[in-house]
N, C-alpha and C positions, 0 to 999 in steps of 0.2 A: 337508424342511429344506434351506435354502440353504447351500452351502459358504461358509466364511468367505473373505474376500479375502486374497490373499497379502500378506505383510508389506511388500513393496516397492510395492504398489499404493496410491495415495493414497485415504484415506477421505473427504477433503474437499480440493478444490482451487479456488482463485479467483485471478483476476488483476484487480487494481484498475487500470483504464485511465483515462487522463486524459480529461476531457470534450472534446467536439468544439470547444467555444469556445477551449480552449487551443491546439488545432491551428490554428484560424483565426488566432489571435494570432501563432503562429509564422510562418505564411504572410505576414501583414501586416508582421511584422518584416523578413522577407526583401524584401518590396516596398519598405519604407522604406530598407533598405540599398541597393537598386537606385537609388532616387531620389537618394540622397546621392552616388552615383558617376556619375549621368547626365551631368554636365558633362565627364567624362573620356572619354565615348564609349559606343557601343552594346555593344561587347565587354566592357569593364570593368563596365558596368551589369549585363549578363546574368551574368557571373561572380559579381558581388556578390550578386545575387538568389539564385543557387544556393547559394553558400557560407553566407550568413546564414540562409537557410531551413533548410539542413541542420544548422547548429549549433543553431538554435532548436528544430528538430524533435528533435534528439538530446537536448537538455535536457528537453523535454516527455516524451519517451519514457522517459528514465532515471528521472525523478522519478515519472512517472505510472503506471508499470507495476510496482507492487509485487505480489509473489506471496505467497499464503497457502496453506499445505498442512498437512494432518495425515497423516503418513506414517511408517511404521516406528517407532511409539511416540514420535514427536516432533511438536511444533508448529513448523513452519518459517514464520516471518513476516519477509519481507524477507531480510536476511542472517543473522538470528538463528535458531538451532536449539535449541529448549528441550525436554528430555525431559518426557513427560507425567507421569512419576513425581514431578517437581518442581513440578507445578501442582496447585492445588486445584480447587474447584468453579467452573465457568465461569458467567458471568452475561451474558445477552443484554441490551443496552442499546438503548432506543428513541432517537429523535432528541434528545429533551430530556435524558434521562439521559446520553447520550453527550456532549452539549455541556457538561453539568456536570462530568463526569469529565475532560474535556480542558481545562477552564478553572479554575474556583475550587476544585474538589475534587481537582485533580491533585496528585500527589506528584512532586517533581523526581527522585526515585530510580527511578521506574517506567520500564519499557521500553514505549515507545509507537510502534506503527506507525500513524501518524496521517496521514490524507489528508482535507483540508478539504472535498473534494467528495463525500465519502461520509458521510451523516448518521448512520448507525447503527454500532454497534460491539459488541465482546465484551470483558469485563473478567474476567481470571482471576487469582486470588490465587496468589502463589508461596509454596509451603510448605516449600521447602528452607531449613533454618535457617542454612546457610553462605552463602546468597545474600542480599545486602542489598536486592535489588529487591523491593518490596512487592507489586506486581502487574504484569500484562502487559495493555496496552490495544491492541486490534487493530481498526482500522476494517474493516468488512465490509458488503457489501450484503445478505448473508443471515445475520444473526446466529443465528437458530434452527438452521439447518443446521450451522453451525460448532459451536455448543454441543452438538448431538446427536453430531457426529463426535468431539468431545473427551470426551464422556461415555461412549462405548462402549469 
């Protein structure tokens, strides 16, 4: 028999990183900034390339690096921390179902950690009667593993 994991050790952990194309676009934005300042001289152009690339990279990094964890009796999705006792049965969504739940089936009251570059997701009903949120939608690259972690 395997010993159970300590309460502070995550049962599931995933970081949703931005696609490589987004990083390439950040570099291209930096180069565009450099071209705009090229008439001012070489030094302003290099400074502009560095500053614009850094700003664009920070934007890609901050949006693209959402973190999903199941730890210490809670689902941590981005900045939200939801106790597992307030959640119902999780449902793994394939690409088509996930698209439906983030478009025409979506409820504006739902909490959604949505990333357009991740095709699959998990939807979990919120069972807390005091909470007006009907469900939690979390984009994930491995929905079956997240469902298994939420179910244990």
